[in-house]
N, C-alpha and C positions, 0 to 999 in steps of 0.2 A: 602133854595136852590132853585135857580131859576127852573121854570116849562116851560117858554116859549123857542120856537126855537131861536137859536143863533141869527138870524138876526132881530127879534122881540125884544129880551133882549136888544141888542146893540141899537136899536132905542131909547129906553127910558132910556138909561144909563145917570146918571147925568152928566154934563159937568166936574165937578171935578174930578170924578171917572175916566171918560175917559182920561183926562190929565194925572192923576197920572200914570195910567197903560201905557198909551203910552209913556210918558217921561222916566219912569223907565226901560221899556223894551228895549226901544231904546238905552238909553245910556249903559245898560248892553251889548247889542250886540256890540256895537261899541267899547268897550273897550276890551271887549273878543277878537274881530278880531284883533285890534292892538297888545295885548300883545302877542297872539298865533303867529302871523306871525313875530313879533320883536324876538321872541325867537328860532322859529324853521323854518329851511330852507325849510321844506316840511312837514308841519303839516297834510297834506292830507294823507301821508303815515303812519303816526302816529295813525290817524282814522282808518285806515284800519286794522291795526295790532291789535289795541284794540278791534276792531268789530270782528275779528278772534279769539280773545282769548274768548270774552264773548260768541260768537256763539259756540265755542267748548265745553264750560261749560254747556249750555243749551242743547246741543245735547248728553251730557254724564252725566246728573244728575242722573241716575241710578247708576253710578260707584262713582261720587263725592260725594253725600249725605251720603251714609253709612261709606265713608272714613272720611269726615269731622266730623261725629257723633263720631266715634270712637276716633279720635283725641282731639275733645273737652272733651269727657269722660276722656280721660287720663290725660288732664288738670284740671281735678277736676270740671267740668261744668256738669249740668244735663240738658239733651236733650229732649225736648218735640216736639211732631209733631201735628199739627192742620190742619185738611183737610178743615175746614171752618172758617170764621170769628168768628161765634159763639163758635166754639172750642177753638179758640185763647183767647177769652175773658173770657171763662170759665177757661181755664189754669191759666191765670193771677190772677182771683179770688181764684181758689183753692190754689195756692201756698201762696197767701197771708192769706186767712183765715186758713190754716191749721197752720200757725205760730202766728196766732192773731194779725197780721198786717194791720193797718187801714188808713196809708197816704202813698201816692205815689208822688214823682217829677218826672216829664217827661222831656227827652229830645226830641228834634224834630224827629218825626220818621212818615213816610207817611203811614206805614202799620196800625199803631195805628188810623190815621183818616180813613183809607180805612174801617176798621172793626168796626169803632165807639165806640172805647174802653172806652173813658171818659163817654159817655152817659150809658154805661153798668155798669161801676164800680160805677157810682153816684147811680144808681138804687140799688145797693147793698151794699149801706152805705160806700163806700170807697172814702176818700177824694182825689181828683186828681188835681195836679196842673201843668200847662205849664210853663216851665223855659225859653223855648226861647223867646227872647223879642216880635218878631212877633206873635208867637203861643200864647202866654200870653194875648196880646192884642185882638187877635181873641176870645180867651176864655172869658175874661170879656165882651166883645161885643156880645157874644152868636152868634158868626158869623162863616164863614167858610174861610179858606184859599182861596187866588185866585192865587196863584202860587206856585210851587212846592219848590222852594228856598226861596222867598221872599213872606211870608203868607200876609203881609197886602201892597203890592204894590198897592193895591187899594184905599189906605188911605192916607192922608196927615196929616201933623204934627198937625194942628189945630183940626182935628177930635181925633186924639190920645190924645192930651191935655185935651179936653172936656170928654174923657172917663176916664182918671186919676181923674179928679176932680169929676166926677159922682160918682166914686168907694173909694173916699175919700183918695187919695193918693197925695193931696196938690192942693192948689189953682191953678186956670188956669195958665199955662205956656206952652207954644209951643217950647221952646228952647230945641232942641234935647239933648243936654247934661243934662238937667235938668231932661227931661223924663227918659232917661236911669239911671240917680242916683236914682231916685225915685223908678224904676222898682227895682234896685239892693237892695236898703235899705229894700224894701218889701219882696224880694225872700229870701235875707240872712237867716233870722231865720226860714223861711220854710224848707231850705236845712236842716238846724240843727234837726228840729222836724220830718222829714219825716223818715218812715221805709224802704221804698223801693225805688230804683232809676230804672226808665223804660227808655231803650233807644233803638233805631234801630241799624242798622250797615250799613255801606255804602258798605262794602265788608267784606267777610270772607275768609280767606286764608286756603284751604283745607290741604296744606303742614303743618302748624303750628298750625292751630286751632285758630288763632287770629281774633279777632272781630277789624274792623278798623272804628272809629267813628271820623268824621269830624265835627268841630263847628267854628264857628267866635266869639262867645261869652264866651267859656270856661264853658258854663253851664253843659255840660255833665260830666266835671270833678267835679264841686261842688256837682251834683248828686250822684256821686259815693264815693266822699271823706267820707261824713257822714253817709250813710245809710250802713245797714249791709246785705241788700240782693239786688243783681242785677238781673234784668229781661231784656232780650233782645228779641226783636220781629223782625224776620227776614224773609224776602221773600225767598223761596228756590232757587231762580235765582240769590242771591246776592253772589254766590261763585266765587272765582278765584283759579287757580290751585296751584299757589306758591307765595312765598312772593316777589318774583322778579317781577312778574306781577304788583304789587302795585305801582312801580317806575312810570310805563307810565300810569296808569290809575288815580293815585292821582294827577299828573300834568296836565292831560287833563280835570280831575273833577274841580280843582281849577280855571283853566283858563275858563273853559266853564260856570261855575255854577256863579261865583262872579268876574271874571277877576282878579285874584289873582294868583300869581305863585304857592302857595300853600296856603291851607286854613290854618288860624292861628292857630287853635289846631287840630292835628291829634294824636289821641290816639290808641295804639294797645293794645288790652285787650284780655290777655291770658286765664284768669280765676279768681277765688276768690283770695284775698289776700293769699300770702305765710306766713309761720310762721315767717320771717325776716321782714315782712311790717308792719309797725305800724298802718297803717289805710287802709281803704278799704272793700269792701263787703266781708262778710265771706263765702257767698254762692252766687252761680251764675247759673242762668237758660237761656238757649237759647230756645226760642219757635220758628221752623220754621214753616212758614206759606204757606200754598198752596193757598186756598181761590180762586179756579178756575185757576191758573197756570198751573196745568198739563193739563187742556182743551184747554189753549192757545197753549201750547206746541205741542199738537196734531193737532193744525190747520195750515193753510198756511200762518198764521201770527206770527209764533213763534219768528220770528226775533226782535219783540217788547220786549221780555223778555231780550235783551241785555241791555235795558235802564239802565242808573247809575243815573237818576233822577238829572241831572243838570240843567234843564229849559233853556238850549240854545235854543231849537226849539220854546219855548214860546216867547222869547224874540225877535226873529226875524220874528215870525208870523203876517203877516198884518190882519188876522182875529183877532186873540188874542189881538193884539193891541187895536182894536176897540170895542172889545166887552167885555174884562176882563175875568178872570177864572171863576166868578160865572156863566156866561152864558153857561158854558159846563155840568152844574147840576150834578157834579161830584167830586171827590177827585183829580182827574188826568185832568187837563185841557190843553188847547192847543194841536198841533198837536200829541203830545203822548197820550195824553187822549182821542183824537177822534178816536185812535186805541185802547188803552188800556180799556178804560170804556166799550165800547160795548162788548168787549171780556170776561172780567171779569163778566158782567152782567148775563152771562149764558142764562137761560130761559127768562130773561128780556132784551135780545137784542134788540127787537124791540122799546123799550122806548128810546134806544140811538143810534137807527140806523141812525138818522139824522146827527150824530156828524161827520162822514165821508164826508158828503157833505159840511161842513163848512171849505172848504179848496179851494183856488185858483189852488191847485197843482202846484205852481210856483218852488218847489224843494227846497227852501231855508232852510226848516227844515232837509232835508237830508243833505245838504252841511254843516250845523254847527253841526251836531250830532258827538259827540266826539268818539261813537261807531259804526259810519258809518251805522245807521239804515235807509233802504230805506222806509222811511214813506210814501212819495206818492204811492208807489207801494201797501203797505198794506191798505191805504185808498181806492185804487180802487178795491182791493180785497173784502173789507168789503161793498162797494157800491153793488158789484155783489153780494155777500151774501144777503143783504137787498132786492134787487131785487128778487132774487131766494126765498126768504122767504116770500115775499109780504109785508115786512115792508114800512111804509110810509117814503120814504126818501126825498120827495120834500120839501123844504122850500117854505114858503109863497111867491107869487108873481114870482116863478120860472116857466117859460113856459115850456111846454112838449117838449120832444127831438125829438118825432116821424117826426115832419116836418123838423127838421135838417137832421135826417136820409135819408128822401126822397131825399133832396137837395143834400147832400153829396155824393149821389149814381147815380144822374141823372145828367149828363153834361148839357145837355139842360135846365133843371130847375135851375141848378147853374148859368148858364150864365144869365138868367132872373133875378135871385135873387141879382147878383151883380149890375145889372143895377138899380134895384129897391132900392139897399142899397144906392145909391147916393141920393135919395130923403130924407133919414134921416138926411142928413146934413143940411136940410132947412125945416124939418118939426118939429113943436114943439110937445113936449111930448105928451101933451093932446089930440093930434089930431092922434096918432098913432091907426091905426083901430083894432089892436088884443089887448084885453084887458091884457091878461097875459103878453104879450112883453111890453103894455105900463107900467104895474106895475113895471116890471124888469127894464126898462129902467130909470124909474123916480127915482131909487136908486143909479144910476152909471153915471158917467160922461165920456161918449164915445169919442174916438179920432175922427178926421174927417175921414169919409169913404174913403177908397182909393182902393176898390177892383177893379180887373179887368186890372190894369196897367202892372201886369206880363205877362198877355195874349198877351197884345199887344205889349210889348217888344219882346216876344219870337216869334211873328210872323214876325215882322220886324227886327229882329236881323241879321246882317251880316251871311251869310252861310260860313261855314269853307271850 
């Protein structure tokens, strides 16, 4: 994982990687916008309703969590509670060791990435295999996902073909259909040999106790078909009050995440298989994971817990497009990660306090969020938190804001600055007298300075 500040990381990003991230995120955003507005007359109202549903849930978790536990238990599910990531990892290990199980196949789950489950299980001699194609490639490359929905957005097909050749999955061939076929061939027997299927859950209905799992590859179904034990890792914020809410949230998730009317595979899992079902897990465990979420709930940034992990804010973000997900040094990249990662870090908040500064505050992330999270507002609150706690927030080359504060509060000084600003239209970057301003301007292409025109217009305008 990267250790540099985002602007430093982006500066050294390989051109092929930057092109892959930029093109992939831009196309995803454009398709999402077209599909959403072609389908709905007022998609913004739907975002508002979805946001209200999720906000209601997170503000009433003390009621909904016991209720969903009772419903799951009534469905035959064993419920576990994990206060920390280590507790969640240990719960998975204990379930497997108590039954003598050694092999696990995983569907895509961000919580498992968050708690570093694979690394933990490998240390305890448990074989773990990612079955989502993108996550599988990340795994064999000993890499990290660069996007919430598209883990290998930072890779092109040539790099993937090289990885497959290195791992003995066939001679070099960068045809996407061939790559997919080879992955299927490799994974098929792994499904049949596995003991445990591990999934996440996009939503959990309190009304019915159903876990909703969405994929585009069907890999979660393969995981659940042959294994005898199903373990689901679920963040405590993933609840929805009732099944009816899923009609809205699933439509918004599919369009926002992958520009689809609905994700290809949408599974509703109520519990272990019944006596009338020929196949499926004989037992099911749900591990509800806190891992800092109650601390987020207690903060003035609790709105971020509405997030349904669609990745739309990443796709539209100009900073993410230039820097890639790895620049955020966390499982959660992009605007949502710039809020969530510092909050989940707890006492390590200062290590991620620069992330809220990695934003132009253009507001695009808020505009596309399917649950209407006011991300720019939350970024400002975290910037203030960082300043209050003395965290190093400024990125390299950023001039101090004290001079700006003086200019903005002194009319006479502001007028002088407006006049001086015109000089910048003709002054080469290397001749700017203030070093910090010179470093800042060298990384940006500024429009022609036009300051002062409003004052002239206002002074000379016709009087009513």
